[in-house]
N, CA, C and O atoms as a GROMACS GRO file, in nm:
protein
  320
    1MET      N    1  -1.428  -1.167   2.849
    1MET     CA    2  -1.520  -1.085   2.772
    1MET      C    3  -1.531  -1.144   2.631
    1MET      O    4  -1.431  -1.169   2.564
    2LYS      N    5  -1.656  -1.165   2.587
    2LYS     CA    6  -1.679  -1.220   2.454
    2LYS      C    7  -1.678  -1.108   2.350
    2LYS      O    8  -1.725  -0.997   2.377
    3PRO      N    9  -1.624  -1.137   2.232
    3PRO     CA   10  -1.626  -1.036   2.125
    3PRO      C   11  -1.769  -1.001   2.085
    3PRO      O   12  -1.856  -1.088   2.079
    4HIS      N   13  -1.794  -0.874   2.057
    4HIS     CA   14  -1.926  -0.829   2.014
    4HIS      C   15  -1.927  -0.816   1.861
    4HIS      O   16  -1.827  -0.841   1.795
    5SER      N   17  -2.041  -0.777   1.808
    5SER     CA   18  -2.056  -0.772   1.662
    5SER      C   19  -1.960  -0.675   1.595
    5SER      O   20  -1.920  -0.697   1.481
    6GLY      N   21  -1.923  -0.568   1.664
    6GLY     CA   22  -1.827  -0.474   1.606
    6GLY      C   23  -1.691  -0.537   1.581
    6GLY      O   24  -1.626  -0.511   1.480
    7ILE      N   25  -1.648  -0.621   1.674
    7ILE     CA   26  -1.521  -0.692   1.659
    7ILE      C   27  -1.529  -0.791   1.543
    7ILE      O   28  -1.439  -0.796   1.458
    8TRP      N   29  -1.636  -0.870   1.540
    8TRP     CA   30  -1.651  -0.968   1.432
    8TRP      C   31  -1.666  -0.899   1.296
    8TRP      O   32  -1.616  -0.950   1.196
    9GLY      N   33  -1.733  -0.784   1.292
    9GLY     CA   34  -1.746  -0.710   1.167
    9GLY      C   35  -1.613  -0.657   1.118
    9GLY      O   36  -1.585  -0.661   0.998
   10ALA      N   37  -1.531  -0.608   1.210
   10ALA     CA   38  -1.397  -0.560   1.172
   10ALA      C   39  -1.312  -0.674   1.120
   10ALA      O   40  -1.238  -0.659   1.023
   11LEU      N   41  -1.323  -0.790   1.185
   11LEU     CA   42  -1.247  -0.906   1.141
   11LEU      C   43  -1.294  -0.954   1.004
   11LEU      O   44  -1.212  -0.993   0.920
   12LEU      N   45  -1.424  -0.950   0.980
   12LEU     CA   46  -1.477  -0.989   0.849
   12LEU      C   47  -1.427  -0.893   0.741
   12LEU      O   48  -1.388  -0.937   0.633
   13SER      N   49  -1.428  -0.766   0.770
   13SER     CA   50  -1.378  -0.666   0.675
   13SER      C   51  -1.230  -0.687   0.646
   13SER      O   52  -1.187  -0.680   0.531
   14ALA      N   53  -1.152  -0.712   0.750
   14ALA     CA   54  -1.008  -0.734   0.732
   14ALA      C   55  -0.983  -0.863   0.653
   14ALA      O   56  -0.890  -0.869   0.573
   15SER      N   57  -1.065  -0.963   0.676
   15SER     CA   58  -1.046  -1.089   0.603
   15SER      C   59  -1.077  -1.070   0.455
   15SER      O   60  -1.021  -1.140   0.370
   16ARG      N   61  -1.166  -0.978   0.423
   16ARG     CA   62  -1.192  -0.947   0.282
   16ARG      C   63  -1.072  -0.875   0.221
   16ARG      O   64  -1.030  -0.905   0.109
   17THR      N   65  -1.018  -0.781   0.295
   17THR     CA   66  -0.901  -0.706   0.247
   17THR      C   67  -0.784  -0.800   0.218
   17THR      O   68  -0.714  -0.784   0.118
   18HIS      N   69  -0.765  -0.899   0.305
   18HIS     CA   70  -0.650  -0.989   0.294
   18HIS      C   71  -0.688  -1.124   0.232
   18HIS      O   72  -0.605  -1.215   0.227
   19MET      N   73  -0.812  -1.137   0.184
   19MET     CA   74  -0.862  -1.258   0.119
   19MET      C   75  -0.834  -1.384   0.201
   19MET      O   76  -0.781  -1.483   0.150
   20ASN      N   77  -0.871  -1.379   0.328
   20ASN     CA   78  -0.858  -1.495   0.415
   20ASN      C   79  -0.997  -1.557   0.433
   20ASN      O   80  -1.076  -1.514   0.517
   21VAL      N   81  -1.025  -1.658   0.352
   21VAL     CA   82  -1.158  -1.718   0.349
   21VAL      C   83  -1.193  -1.785   0.482
   21VAL      O   84  -1.307  -1.775   0.527
   22ASP      N   85  -1.097  -1.851   0.545
   22ASP     CA   86  -1.125  -1.921   0.671
   22ASP      C   87  -1.167  -1.825   0.781
   22ASP      O   88  -1.264  -1.851   0.852
   23ILE      N   89  -1.095  -1.715   0.796
   23ILE     CA   90  -1.130  -1.615   0.897
   23ILE      C   91  -1.263  -1.548   0.861
   23ILE      O   92  -1.342  -1.516   0.949
   24ALA      N   93  -1.287  -1.528   0.732
   24ALA     CA   94  -1.414  -1.468   0.688
   24ALA      C   95  -1.531  -1.557   0.727
   24ALA      O   96  -1.633  -1.508   0.776
   25LYS      N   97  -1.517  -1.688   0.706
   25LYS     CA   98  -1.625  -1.781   0.742
   25LYS      C   99  -1.650  -1.779   0.893
   25LYS      O  100  -1.765  -1.777   0.936
   26LEU      N  101  -1.544  -1.779   0.970
   26LEU     CA  102  -1.557  -1.778   1.116
   26LEU      C  103  -1.626  -1.650   1.165
   26LEU      O  104  -1.719  -1.656   1.245
   27SER      N  105  -1.579  -1.536   1.116
   27SER     CA  106  -1.636  -1.410   1.162
   27SER      C  107  -1.781  -1.393   1.114
   27SER      O  108  -1.864  -1.343   1.189
   28ALA      N  109  -1.811  -1.435   0.991
   28ALA     CA  110  -1.948  -1.426   0.940
   28ALA      C  111  -2.041  -1.516   1.023
   28ALA      O  112  -2.154  -1.477   1.053
   29LYS      N  113  -1.993  -1.635   1.059
   29LYS     CA  114  -2.074  -1.727   1.141
   29LYS      C  115  -2.112  -1.661   1.274
   29LYS      O  116  -2.227  -1.668   1.316
   30HIS      N  117  -2.015  -1.598   1.339
   30HIS     CA  118  -2.043  -1.532   1.467
   30HIS      C  119  -2.135  -1.411   1.449
   30HIS      O  120  -2.222  -1.387   1.533
   31LEU      N  121  -2.115  -1.336   1.342
   31LEU     CA  122  -2.203  -1.221   1.316
   31LEU      C  123  -2.347  -1.265   1.292
   31LEU      O  124  -2.441  -1.202   1.341
   32ILE      N  125  -2.364  -1.373   1.218
   32ILE     CA  126  -2.498  -1.425   1.190
   32ILE      C  127  -2.565  -1.471   1.319
   32ILE      O  128  -2.685  -1.453   1.337
   33GLU      N  129  -2.487  -1.531   1.409
   33GLU     CA  130  -2.542  -1.574   1.538
   33GLU      C  131  -2.582  -1.454   1.624
   33GLU      O  132  -2.686  -1.456   1.689
   34LEU      N  133  -2.500  -1.349   1.622
   34LEU     CA  134  -2.527  -1.231   1.704
   34LEU      C  135  -2.639  -1.143   1.648
   34LEU      O  136  -2.718  -1.087   1.724
   35GLU      N  137  -2.645  -1.132   1.516
   35GLU     CA  138  -2.744  -1.045   1.450
   35GLU      C  139  -2.805  -1.120   1.332
   35GLU      O  140  -2.772  -1.092   1.217
   36PRO      N  141  -2.894  -1.215   1.359
   36PRO     CA  142  -2.946  -1.302   1.253
   36PRO      C  143  -3.021  -1.231   1.141
   36PRO      O  144  -3.030  -1.286   1.030
   37GLY      N  145  -3.075  -1.113   1.164
   37GLY     CA  146  -3.149  -1.042   1.060
   37GLY      C  147  -3.066  -0.950   0.974
   37GLY      O  148  -3.117  -0.888   0.881
   38ASP      N  149  -2.937  -0.939   1.005
   38ASP     CA  150  -2.848  -0.848   0.931
   38ASP      C  151  -2.792  -0.919   0.808
   38ASP      O  152  -2.734  -1.028   0.819
   39ALA      N  153  -2.809  -0.859   0.692
   39ALA     CA  154  -2.763  -0.919   0.566
   39ALA      C  155  -2.613  -0.900   0.543
   39ALA      O  156  -2.556  -0.967   0.458
   40THR      N  157  -2.550  -0.809   0.616
   40THR     CA  158  -2.410  -0.774   0.589
   40THR      C  159  -2.316  -0.894   0.586
   40THR      O  160  -2.241  -0.908   0.490
   41PRO      N  161  -2.316  -0.982   0.687
   41PRO     CA  162  -2.220  -1.093   0.680
   41PRO      C  163  -2.244  -1.185   0.561
   41PRO      O  164  -2.149  -1.239   0.504
   42TYR      N  165  -2.370  -1.202   0.522
   42TYR     CA  166  -2.400  -1.284   0.405
   42TYR      C  167  -2.343  -1.220   0.278
   42TYR      O  168  -2.281  -1.288   0.196
   43VAL      N  169  -2.365  -1.091   0.263
   43VAL     CA  170  -2.322  -1.020   0.143
   43VAL      C  171  -2.169  -1.017   0.134
   43VAL      O  172  -2.113  -1.045   0.028
   44VAL      N  173  -2.103  -0.984   0.244
   44VAL     CA  174  -1.957  -0.974   0.242
   44VAL      C  175  -1.894  -1.112   0.218
   44VAL      O  176  -1.803  -1.124   0.136
   45LEU      N  177  -1.942  -1.214   0.288
   45LEU     CA  178  -1.886  -1.348   0.268
   45LEU      C  179  -1.914  -1.398   0.127
   45LEU      O  180  -1.829  -1.464   0.067
   46SER      N  181  -2.030  -1.367   0.074
   46SER     CA  182  -2.062  -1.405  -0.063
   46SER      C  183  -1.966  -1.339  -0.162
   46SER      O  184  -1.921  -1.402  -0.257
   47ASP      N  185  -1.935  -1.212  -0.138
   47ASP     CA  186  -1.838  -1.142  -0.224
   47ASP      C  187  -1.700  -1.206  -0.214
   47ASP      O  188  -1.631  -1.222  -0.315
   48ILE      N  189  -1.660  -1.244  -0.094
   48ILE     CA  190  -1.530  -1.309  -0.075
   48ILE      C  191  -1.527  -1.442  -0.150
   48ILE      O  192  -1.430  -1.474  -0.218
   49TYR      N  193  -1.635  -1.521  -0.137
   49TYR     CA  194  -1.643  -1.647  -0.211
   49TYR      C  195  -1.632  -1.623  -0.361
   49TYR      O  196  -1.562  -1.697  -0.431
   50SER      N  197  -1.700  -1.522  -0.410
   50SER     CA  198  -1.697  -1.492  -0.553
   50SER      C  199  -1.557  -1.456  -0.600
   50SER      O  200  -1.510  -1.508  -0.701
   51ILE      N  201  -1.491  -1.368  -0.526
   51ILE     CA  202  -1.355  -1.327  -0.563
   51ILE      C  203  -1.259  -1.446  -0.558
   51ILE      O  204  -1.169  -1.457  -0.641
   52ALA      N  205  -1.279  -1.535  -0.459
   52ALA     CA  206  -1.192  -1.652  -0.443
   52ALA      C  207  -1.225  -1.763  -0.542
   52ALA      O  208  -1.156  -1.865  -0.547
   53GLY      N  209  -1.330  -1.744  -0.621
   53GLY     CA  210  -1.368  -1.846  -0.720
   53GLY      C  211  -1.446  -1.962  -0.660
   53GLY      O  212  -1.453  -2.069  -0.721
   54LEU      N  213  -1.503  -1.943  -0.543
   54LEU     CA  214  -1.580  -2.048  -0.475
   54LEU      C  215  -1.728  -2.030  -0.506
   54LEU      O  216  -1.808  -1.996  -0.419
   55LYS      N  217  -1.763  -2.053  -0.631
   55LYS     CA  218  -1.898  -2.025  -0.680
   55LYS      C  219  -2.005  -2.110  -0.610
   55LYS      O  220  -2.114  -2.059  -0.582
   56GLU      N  221  -1.977  -2.237  -0.582
   56GLU     CA  222  -2.076  -2.322  -0.515
   56GLU      C  223  -2.102  -2.274  -0.373
   56GLU      O  224  -2.217  -2.271  -0.328
   57ASP      N  225  -1.996  -2.235  -0.302
   57ASP     CA  226  -2.013  -2.182  -0.166
   57ASP      C  227  -2.093  -2.052  -0.169
   57ASP      O  228  -2.178  -2.029  -0.083
   58GLU      N  229  -2.065  -1.970  -0.269
   58GLU     CA  230  -2.139  -1.843  -0.284
   58GLU      C  231  -2.288  -1.871  -0.306
   58GLU      O  232  -2.374  -1.808  -0.245
   59LYS      N  233  -2.316  -1.965  -0.394
   59LYS     CA  234  -2.456  -2.000  -0.425
   59LYS      C  235  -2.527  -2.054  -0.301
   59LYS      O  236  -2.640  -2.014  -0.273
   60GLU      N  237  -2.462  -2.145  -0.227
   60GLU     CA  238  -2.522  -2.202  -0.106
   60GLU      C  239  -2.550  -2.094  -0.002
   60GLU      O  240  -2.655  -2.096   0.064
   61LEU      N  241  -2.458  -2.000   0.014
   61LEU     CA  242  -2.475  -1.893   0.112
   61LEU      C  243  -2.593  -1.804   0.075
   61LEU      O  244  -2.672  -1.767   0.162
   62ARG      N  245  -2.604  -1.769  -0.052
   62ARG     CA  246  -2.717  -1.685  -0.096
   62ARG      C  247  -2.851  -1.758  -0.076
   62ARG      O  248  -2.950  -1.697  -0.037
   63LEU      N  249  -2.852  -1.889  -0.103
   63LEU     CA  250  -2.974  -1.967  -0.080
   63LEU      C  251  -3.010  -1.970   0.068
   63LEU      O  252  -3.127  -1.958   0.104
   64MET      N  253  -2.909  -1.986   0.155
   64MET     CA  254  -2.933  -1.986   0.299
   64MET      C  255  -2.991  -1.852   0.344
   64MET      O  256  -3.085  -1.848   0.424
   65LYS      N  257  -2.934  -1.744   0.292
   65LYS     CA  258  -2.982  -1.610   0.326
   65LYS      C  259  -3.129  -1.594   0.285
   65LYS      O  260  -3.210  -1.541   0.361
   66ASN      N  261  -3.161  -1.640   0.167
   66ASN     CA  262  -3.299  -1.630   0.117
   66ASN      C  263  -3.395  -1.718   0.197
   66ASN      O  264  -3.507  -1.677   0.227
   67ARG      N  265  -3.350  -1.840   0.233
   67ARG     CA  266  -3.435  -1.930   0.312
   67ARG      C  267  -3.468  -1.870   0.448
   67ARG      O  268  -3.578  -1.888   0.500
   68LYS      N  269  -3.371  -1.799   0.506
   68LYS     CA  270  -3.392  -1.738   0.637
   68LYS      C  271  -3.470  -1.607   0.628
   68LYS      O  272  -3.507  -1.548   0.729
   69GLY      N  273  -3.496  -1.561   0.505
   69GLY     CA  274  -3.573  -1.439   0.486
   69GLY      C  275  -3.496  -1.311   0.514
   69GLY      O  276  -3.555  -1.207   0.540
   70VAL      N  277  -3.364  -1.320   0.509
   70VAL     CA  278  -3.280  -1.203   0.535
   70VAL      C  279  -3.269  -1.124   0.405
   70VAL      O  280  -3.233  -1.179   0.301
   71THR      N  281  -3.299  -0.995   0.411
   71THR     CA  282  -3.290  -0.911   0.292
   71THR      C  283  -3.196  -0.794   0.318
   71THR      O  284  -3.180  -0.747   0.430
   72LYS      N  285  -3.135  -0.749   0.210
   72LYS     CA  286  -3.045  -0.634   0.217
   72LYS      C  287  -3.124  -0.511   0.176
   72LYS      O  288  -3.184  -0.508   0.068
   73ASN      N  289  -3.125  -0.412   0.261
   73ASN     CA  290  -3.192  -0.287   0.226
   73ASN      C  291  -3.106  -0.210   0.126
   73ASN      O  292  -2.986  -0.195   0.147
   74PRO      N  293  -3.167  -0.162   0.018
   74PRO     CA  294  -3.089  -0.088  -0.080
   74PRO      C  295  -3.036   0.042  -0.020
   74PRO      O  296  -3.104   0.109   0.058
   75GLY      N  297  -2.916   0.077  -0.058
   75GLY     CA  298  -2.856   0.201  -0.010
   75GLY      C  299  -2.892   0.318  -0.100
   75GLY      O  300  -2.939   0.299  -0.212
   76CYS      N  301  -2.869   0.437  -0.050
   76CYS     CA  302  -2.891   0.556  -0.132
   76CYS      C  303  -2.790   0.661  -0.091
   76CYS      O  304  -2.730   0.654   0.016
   77SER      N  305  -2.773   0.758  -0.177
   77SER     CA  306  -2.677   0.864  -0.150
   77SER      C  307  -2.738   0.997  -0.192
   77SER      O  308  -2.809   1.005  -0.292
   78TRP      N  309  -2.709   1.100  -0.116
   78TRP     CA  310  -2.756   1.234  -0.150
   78TRP      C  311  -2.651   1.310  -0.229
   78TRP      O  312  -2.673   1.425  -0.268
   79ILE      N  313  -2.537   1.247  -0.254
   79ILE     CA  314  -2.430   1.312  -0.331
   79ILE      C  315  -2.466   1.306  -0.478
   79ILE      O  316  -2.502   1.200  -0.530
   80THR      N  317  -2.458   1.419  -0.546
   80THR     CA  318  -2.490   1.422  -0.689
   80THR      C  319  -2.371   1.466  -0.769
   80THR      O  320  -2.379   1.475  -0.891
   0.00000   0.00000   0.00000
């Protein structure tokens, strides 16, 4: 059985918690393959790169996201 996007998303989230850049790259790659229009793996991996001080990798990833036309929908909250 192949891992689905939920598994890769959990792994990406855990890699952010534990700052494991290699696992983050692997899980983001699989998420992008499974759901190419979803901005989440780009945003999370970009944040990990930023925290890890990998500014060039962060910049390249954001450019790739923009070239592919992937956009992040703004969130909102009803809590006041």
